[in-house]
C-alpha positions as CSV (number, residue, x, y, z in Angstrom):
1,M,0.0,0.0,0.0
2,G,3.0,2.3,0.2
3,V,2.2,3.4,3.8
4,N,5.0,5.2,5.6
5,V,4.8,3.9,9.2
6,Y,5.8,6.3,11.8
7,L,7.9,4.7,14.6
8,T,9.1,6.2,17.9
9,D,12.8,6.1,18.7
10,D,12.1,3.1,21.1
11,E,10.2,1.3,18.4
12,K,13.0,1.9,15.8
13,R,15.5,0.4,18.3
14,M,13.4,-2.7,18.7
15,L,13.0,-3.0,14.9
16,Q,16.8,-2.8,14.5
17,G,17.3,-5.6,17.0
18,E,18.9,-3.4,19.7
19,E,16.4,-4.8,22.3
20,G,16.9,-8.5,21.3
21,F,15.8,-11.0,18.8
22,V,12.2,-11.6,20.0
23,P,11.3,-7.9,20.3
24,Q,12.7,-7.4,16.8
25,I,10.6,-10.2,15.3
26,C,7.5,-8.8,17.1
27,M,8.1,-5.3,15.8
28,Q,8.7,-6.6,12.2
29,Y,5.4,-8.3,12.4
30,L,3.5,-5.2,13.7
31,V,5.1,-3.0,11.0
32,E,3.9,-5.4,8.3
33,V,0.4,-5.4,9.9
34,C,0.5,-1.6,9.6
35,E,1.6,-1.8,5.9
36,V,-1.2,-4.3,5.1
37,S,-3.9,-2.5,7.0
38,G,-2.9,1.1,6.0
39,A,-2.1,2.0,9.6
40,E,0.3,4.9,9.8
41,R,1.5,4.2,13.4
42,L,1.3,1.9,16.4
43,I,-0.8,2.6,19.5
44,D,0.2,1.8,23.0
45,L,-2.3,-0.6,24.6
46,D,-3.8,0.2,28.0
47,G,-6.4,-2.6,28.2
48,T,-6.1,-6.4,28.0
49,G,-5.0,-9.0,25.4
50,D,-5.4,-12.6,24.5
51,F,-4.2,-14.9,21.8
52,H,-4.4,-18.6,20.8
53,T,-1.9,-20.8,22.5
54,P,0.4,-22.7,22.5
55,T,2.8,-21.5,19.8
56,T,4.3,-18.0,19.3
57,S,3.5,-18.1,15.6
58,M,1.9,-14.8,14.4
59,S,2.3,-16.0,10.8
60,P,4.6,-18.5,9.2
61,F,7.1,-15.7,8.6
62,Y,7.2,-14.3,12.2
63,E,7.9,-17.2,14.4
64,F,10.5,-18.1,17.0
65,S,11.4,-21.3,18.7
66,I,10.7,-22.5,22.2
67,D,14.5,-22.1,22.9
68,E,14.1,-18.3,22.2
69,L,11.0,-18.1,24.4
70,R,12.9,-19.9,27.2
71,K,15.7,-17.5,27.0
72,L,13.3,-14.6,27.0
73,A,11.3,-15.9,30.1
74,E,14.5,-16.7,32.0
75,A,15.8,-13.2,31.4
76,G,12.6,-11.8,33.0
77,G,10.6,-11.0,29.8
78,H,6.9,-10.5,30.5
79,F,3.8,-9.4,28.7
80,K,3.2,-5.7,28.9
81,I,-0.6,-5.9,29.3
82,P,-2.8,-8.3,31.2
83,T,-2.8,-11.3,28.9
84,F,-5.1,-14.3,28.8
85,A,-5.0,-17.6,26.9
86,N,-7.7,-18.2,24.3
87,K,-8.5,-21.9,23.8
88,S,-6.2,-23.6,21.4
89,P,-7.3,-24.0,17.8
90,F,-4.7,-26.8,17.4
91,Y,-6.2,-30.3,17.3
92,A,-3.5,-31.8,19.5
93,V,-4.8,-30.0,22.7
94,P,-7.4,-32.1,24.6
95,P,-10.1,-30.9,27.0
96,I,-8.7,-29.8,30.4
97,H,-11.6,-31.4,32.3
98,G,-13.9,-34.2,31.4
99,W,-11.6,-35.8,28.9
100,E,-11.6,-39.3,30.2
101,G,-14.5,-40.6,28.1
102,C,-13.9,-38.6,24.9
103,N,-13.5,-41.6,22.5
104,L,-12.2,-39.1,20.0
105,C,-9.1,-38.9,17.8
106,S,-8.4,-35.7,16.0
107,Y,-8.2,-36.4,12.3
108,G,-8.5,-40.0,13.2
109,D,-4.8,-40.0,14.3
110,P,-4.4,-42.5,17.2
111,K,-1.5,-40.4,18.4
112,N,-4.1,-37.6,19.2
113,R,-6.5,-39.8,21.2
114,H,-8.0,-37.3,23.7
115,D,-9.0,-40.0,26.3
116,D,-5.4,-41.3,26.5
117,P,-4.0,-40.2,30.0
118,A,-0.4,-40.0,28.6
119,F,-1.5,-37.8,25.7
120,H,-3.5,-35.6,28.0
121,E,-0.7,-35.2,30.5
122,Q,1.9,-34.4,27.8
123,A,-0.4,-31.9,26.0
124,L,-1.3,-29.9,29.1
125,R,2.2,-29.9,30.6
126,D,3.6,-28.5,27.4
127,E,6.6,-26.2,28.1
128,W,5.0,-23.4,26.1
129,F,2.3,-23.0,28.7
130,E,4.8,-23.0,31.6
131,L,6.9,-20.3,29.9
132,Y,3.8,-18.2,29.1
133,R,2.7,-18.4,32.8
134,K,6.2,-17.4,33.9
135,M,5.8,-14.3,31.6
136,G,2.6,-13.4,33.3
137,M,-0.1,-15.0,31.1
138,M,-3.3,-16.1,32.8
139,T,-3.9,-19.4,31.1
140,S,-7.7,-19.2,31.1
141,H,-7.9,-21.4,27.9
142,S,-11.4,-20.1,27.0
143,C,-13.0,-18.5,23.9
144,A,-15.1,-16.5,26.5
145,N,-12.4,-15.7,29.0
146,Y,-14.1,-12.3,29.5
147,M,-16.7,-14.3,31.6
148,T,-14.0,-15.4,34.1
149,M,-11.1,-13.0,34.0
150,S,-12.5,-10.7,36.7
151,F,-10.6,-7.9,35.1
152,L,-12.3,-6.2,32.2
153,P,-11.2,-3.2,30.1
154,T,-13.3,-0.1,30.5
155,I,-14.8,2.3,27.9
156,G,-12.2,3.7,25.5
157,M,-9.3,1.4,26.5
158,H,-7.2,0.0,23.7
159,C,-7.0,-3.8,23.7
160,S,-5.8,-6.7,21.5
161,W,-8.2,-9.6,21.5
162,N,-8.3,-12.5,19.1
163,E,-11.4,-14.7,19.4
164,S,-13.9,-13.6,16.8
165,S,-16.9,-13.9,19.1
166,A,-15.0,-12.0,21.9
167,V,-14.0,-9.0,19.7
168,P,-17.5,-7.6,19.5
169,Y,-17.9,-8.1,23.2
170,C,-14.9,-5.9,23.8
171,N,-16.0,-3.3,21.2
172,A,-19.8,-3.2,21.3
173,N,-20.6,-4.4,24.8
174,L,-17.8,-3.0,26.9
175,G,-17.0,0.0,24.8
176,A,-13.3,-0.8,24.7
177,R,-11.4,-1.0,21.4
178,T,-9.8,-3.9,19.6
179,N,-9.3,-5.4,16.2
180,T,-9.1,-9.2,15.7
181,D,-5.3,-8.9,16.2
182,G,-4.5,-10.5,19.6
183,S,-1.0,-12.1,19.2
184,F,2.2,-12.7,21.1
185,A,3.6,-9.6,19.5
186,T,0.8,-7.2,20.6
187,C,0.6,-8.6,24.1
188,F,4.4,-8.8,24.6
189,L,5.1,-5.3,23.2
190,G,1.9,-3.7,24.5
191,K,1.4,-2.2,21.0
192,A,-1.0,-2.7,18.1
193,A,-1.5,-1.2,14.6
194,Y,-3.7,1.9,14.8
195,Y,-6.5,1.2,12.4
196,D,-10.2,0.2,12.2
197,M,-11.8,-0.2,15.6
198,H,-9.1,1.7,17.4
199,I,-10.2,4.9,15.6
200,T,-13.4,6.6,16.7
201,E,-14.6,7.5,13.3
202,N,-14.6,3.9,12.2
203,R,-16.8,2.8,15.1
204,Y,-19.9,4.5,13.9
205,A,-22.6,2.5,12.2
206,T,-22.8,2.8,8.4
207,V,-25.5,0.1,7.9
208,Q,-29.0,0.1,9.5
209,I,-30.5,-3.3,10.0
210,Q,-34.2,-3.7,11.0
211,S,-35.7,-7.0,12.0
212,E,-39.3,-7.7,11.1
213,R,-39.6,-10.0,14.1
214,L,-39.0,-8.6,17.6
215,I,-35.8,-10.4,18.5
216,Q,-36.1,-11.6,22.2
217,T,-35.3,-15.3,22.8
218,D,-31.9,-17.0,22.8
219,I,-32.4,-18.8,19.5
220,E,-33.8,-15.6,17.9
221,W,-30.6,-13.7,18.9
222,D,-28.5,-16.6,17.5
223,V,-30.2,-16.9,14.2
224,F,-30.5,-13.1,13.9
225,G,-26.8,-12.8,14.5
226,F,-26.0,-15.2,11.6
227,A,-28.4,-13.3,9.3
228,V,-26.9,-10.0,10.4
229,G,-23.4,-11.3,9.7
230,E,-24.4,-12.3,6.2
231,A,-26.1,-8.9,5.5
232,A,-23.5,-6.7,7.1
233,G,-20.2,-8.5,6.2
234,V,-17.4,-6.3,7.5
235,H,-19.6,-3.1,8.0
236,V,-20.7,-1.8,11.3
237,P,-24.4,-2.2,11.7
238,V,-26.9,-0.5,14.0
239,L,-29.7,-2.9,15.0
240,L,-33.4,-2.1,15.2
241,G,-36.3,-4.3,16.1
242,T,-34.7,-6.1,19.1
243,G,-35.3,-6.4,22.8
244,K,-32.6,-5.6,25.3
245,P,-30.3,-8.7,25.2
246,N,-29.1,-10.5,28.3
247,N,-25.5,-11.7,28.5
248,T,-26.3,-15.2,27.1
249,Q,-28.0,-13.6,24.1
250,I,-25.1,-11.2,23.6
251,M,-22.7,-14.1,23.5
252,K,-24.9,-15.9,21.0
253,F,-25.3,-12.9,18.8
254,N,-21.6,-12.1,18.8
255,S,-20.5,-15.6,17.9
256,A,-23.2,-16.0,15.2
257,A,-22.5,-12.6,13.6
258,N,-18.9,-13.6,13.3
259,T,-19.9,-16.8,11.7
260,G,-22.2,-15.4,9.1
261,G,-19.9,-12.4,8.6
262,A,-17.2,-10.4,10.4
263,V,-19.2,-8.1,12.7
264,R,-16.5,-6.9,15.2
265,M,-18.6,-3.9,16.2
266,Y,-22.3,-3.0,16.3
267,H,-24.8,-0.8,18.0
268,I,-28.1,-1.3,19.7
269,P,-29.6,2.1,20.6
270,G,-30.2,2.4,24.3
271,S,-28.2,-0.8,25.0
272,T,-24.6,-0.6,23.8
273,P,-22.3,2.0,25.5
274,E,-21.7,4.2,22.4
275,A,-25.3,4.2,21.2
276,P,-27.6,6.0,23.7
277,T,-29.6,6.9,20.5
278,L,-29.8,5.9,16.9
279,E,-28.3,9.3,16.0
280,A,-25.3,8.6,18.2
281,A,-24.8,5.1,16.7
282,L,-24.7,6.7,13.2
283,G,-22.4,9.5,14.3
284,G,-25.1,12.0,13.2
285,K,-25.0,10.8,9.6
286,Q,-27.5,8.9,7.5
287,P,-26.9,5.1,7.0
288,K,-25.3,4.2,3.6
289,E,-27.7,1.3,3.5
290,T,-30.9,0.1,5.2
291,I,-31.5,-3.6,5.3
292,T,-34.6,-5.5,6.6
293,I,-34.1,-9.0,8.0
294,S,-37.4,-10.7,7.2
295,E,-39.1,-13.7,8.7
296,A,-38.0,-15.6,5.5
297,D,-34.4,-14.5,6.1
298,L,-34.5,-15.9,9.6
299,R,-36.0,-19.2,8.5
300,A,-33.4,-19.4,5.7
301,A,-30.6,-18.9,8.2
302,Y,-32.1,-21.6,10.5
303,E,-32.2,-24.0,7.6
304,V,-28.5,-23.4,6.8
305,L,-27.7,-24.3,10.3
306,N,-29.5,-27.6,10.1
307,Y,-27.3,-29.7,7.9
308,R,-29.2,-32.8,6.8
309,N,-27.9,-35.7,4.8
310,H,-30.8,-37.8,5.8
311,D,-34.3,-37.3,7.3
312,S,-34.0,-39.5,10.3
313,D,-34.9,-37.9,13.7
314,E,-32.4,-40.0,15.6
315,V,-29.7,-38.2,17.4
316,D,-26.4,-39.8,18.5
317,M,-24.9,-37.0,20.6
318,V,-25.7,-33.5,22.0
319,Y,-23.2,-30.7,22.5
320,L,-23.8,-27.5,24.5
321,G,-21.3,-24.7,25.2
322,C,-20.3,-22.6,22.2
323,P,-19.2,-20.0,23.3
324,H,-18.1,-21.5,26.7
325,L,-21.0,-21.5,29.2
326,S,-21.0,-19.0,32.0
327,I,-21.6,-20.1,35.6
328,V,-25.2,-18.8,35.4
329,E,-25.8,-20.9,32.3
330,L,-24.3,-23.9,34.0
331,M,-26.7,-23.3,36.9
332,I,-29.7,-23.1,34.6
333,L,-28.6,-26.2,32.8
334,A,-28.2,-28.2,36.0
335,R,-31.7,-27.2,37.0
336,K,-33.1,-28.5,33.8
337,L,-31.2,-31.8,34.0
338,E,-31.7,-32.5,37.7
339,G,-33.4,-35.9,38.3
340,K,-33.3,-36.8,34.6
341,K,-31.3,-39.3,32.6
342,C,-29.8,-38.9,29.1
343,R,-30.2,-41.6,26.5
344,V,-27.4,-40.3,24.3
345,P,-24.1,-38.6,25.3
346,L,-24.4,-34.9,26.3
347,W,-21.2,-32.9,26.4
348,I,-21.3,-29.5,28.2
349,M,-18.4,-27.2,27.6
350,S,-17.2,-24.3,29.8
351,S,-14.1,-22.4,30.9
352,P,-11.5,-24.3,32.9
353,W,-11.6,-21.6,35.6
354,L,-15.3,-22.4,36.3
355,Y,-14.9,-26.2,36.7
356,N,-14.2,-26.1,40.4
357,V,-16.9,-23.5,41.0
358,A,-19.4,-25.8,39.3
359,L,-18.0,-28.7,41.3
360,N,-18.4,-26.9,44.6
361,L,-21.9,-25.7,43.7
362,G,-23.0,-29.3,43.0
363,Y,-23.6,-28.8,39.2
364,V,-21.0,-31.4,38.2
365,K,-22.7,-34.1,40.2
366,V,-26.1,-33.2,38.7
367,F,-24.6,-33.5,35.2
368,Q,-22.9,-36.8,36.1
369,D,-26.1,-38.2,37.6
370,A,-27.9,-37.3,34.4
371,G,-25.3,-39.0,32.3
372,A,-23.8,-35.8,31.0
373,V,-20.3,-34.6,31.3
374,L,-18.9,-31.2,32.0
375,M,-15.8,-30.5,29.9
376,T,-13.6,-27.4,29.6
377,G,-11.0,-25.6,27.5
378,T,-11.9,-26.5,23.9
379,C,-14.8,-27.4,21.7
380,L,-15.7,-30.0,19.1
381,A,-14.7,-27.9,16.2
382,C,-11.3,-27.2,17.8
383,M,-10.9,-30.8,18.5
384,G,-11.5,-31.4,14.8
385,A,-14.0,-34.3,15.2
386,V,-16.9,-35.9,17.0
387,P,-16.6,-39.2,18.9
388,E,-16.4,-42.4,16.9
389,G,-19.8,-43.6,15.7
390,V,-21.6,-40.2,15.9
391,R,-23.4,-39.5,12.7
392,T,-26.0,-37.0,13.9
393,L,-25.1,-34.2,16.4
394,A,-27.5,-31.8,18.0
395,V,-26.3,-28.3,19.0
396,D,-27.8,-24.9,20.2
397,S,-25.0,-22.8,18.7
398,A,-25.0,-21.3,15.2
399,K,-21.2,-21.1,15.3
400,Q,-20.7,-24.7,16.4
401,S,-23.2,-25.9,13.8
402,Y,-21.5,-24.1,11.0
403,Y,-17.9,-24.9,12.0
404,I,-18.3,-28.6,12.9
405,T,-19.6,-29.5,9.5
406,G,-16.3,-28.0,8.1
407,C,-14.4,-30.8,9.9
408,Y,-16.2,-33.3,7.5
409,P,-15.7,-32.0,4.0
410,D,-16.0,-35.4,2.4
411,E,-19.5,-35.7,0.9
412,D,-19.5,-39.4,1.7
413,N,-18.6,-38.8,5.3
414,R,-20.6,-35.7,6.2
415,L,-21.9,-35.1,9.7
416,D,-25.6,-34.4,10.1
417,V,-26.3,-31.5,12.5
418,R,-29.6,-30.7,14.1
419,Y,-29.7,-27.1,15.4
420,G,-32.3,-25.6,17.7
421,T,-32.9,-24.3,21.2
422,Q,-31.2,-25.5,24.3
423,D,-34.5,-27.1,25.4
424,D,-34.7,-28.9,22.0
425,C,-31.2,-30.2,22.6
426,I,-32.0,-31.4,26.1
427,E,-35.0,-33.2,24.9
428,A,-32.8,-34.9,22.2
429,A,-30.3,-35.9,24.9
430,L,-33.1,-37.4,27.0
431,T,-35.0,-39.2,24.2
432,G,-32.4,-39.7,21.5
433,R,-34.7,-38.0,19.0
434,W,-35.0,-34.6,17.4
435,N,-38.2,-32.6,17.6
436,G,-36.8,-29.1,17.1
437,E,-38.2,-26.7,14.5
438,W,-38.2,-22.9,13.7
439,R,-41.1,-21.5,15.6
């Protein structure tokens, strides 16, 4: 793009290698991000960061070895901002809790058998994690670590988050500022390229999206999010025709909107921090486009999320927890399952930091008594497979529905997915049959 990137004297010294090899690699990476994005400078971060572990790879061209990381950590190197670990997208990392009955090999490789105690111990005692912790990382291992970190950025703070469903939580729901750029480099240097959502003018809505149906329930927010993502793409929308979402619905909308599209920022007048009014959301301007999400659009999105190879109503497995469930969601789920018994496997996924809380509150026992299992730290799509013998999976997450089918690209070996409400999924777990429909 021919952008001239302004660097401070300190940044120039890092780029020239005067501060060491690792800072130089990180600065080279950030300068290239500026050149690609059109950013003219870096910004100092004053919020929080996260990135996918375990490796330091920011791209194949900006990578350093574990030996270099060990030298850095032993010399006292540390992350410049509070840094959290996103769950690993690499298929060799098993669940942290509840792995014992997985019956799952990533990519069918017996070396990656997630219920093998030796594999589990080796994967989670990886030296990468030990060194990251020594450098100050909070190894939360969650796509929704904002639900457990107990330290959130405030309005206007500049952050560097990575998880697609978390980025709009930072921007739209907290009013802090981030692009989808969380990496070792941004967290270690405490700097990021100054473009897109870091800049006030880019945060105003340019597209107005109106729903014909009043969006109120969990599944409506999920399906609406997918439809909004498809309609908005990378543009910032202001949403009309919705109720005021609770936290579960916010998480569902954010994950679905970043599955159907790339909605890293949006406004709901009277709900999100930067949109007390429609006029404020639009920055006093008229929208460049007005889009209506019709009932037919919602139904079409729902049908996309129900991938059917066959018409059988039999379900082999149920999966809940994308994004990772909060402690309130675990409480509600335990209440629904208490005294009941599942006919097919039910996997419930949450953040590792919540496992002992759920254990102490008695939720883990409720799940176990019902024949369900609470797992943490990953998801089916990140594990790259479902357990052996599962042909039809039921989920209540637009994102998981869409992603898990991508793990089975072979037409002759496609996974059937039934998508619906949490109650639809619980009924399927208890009966082994699917009765969900768009209502």
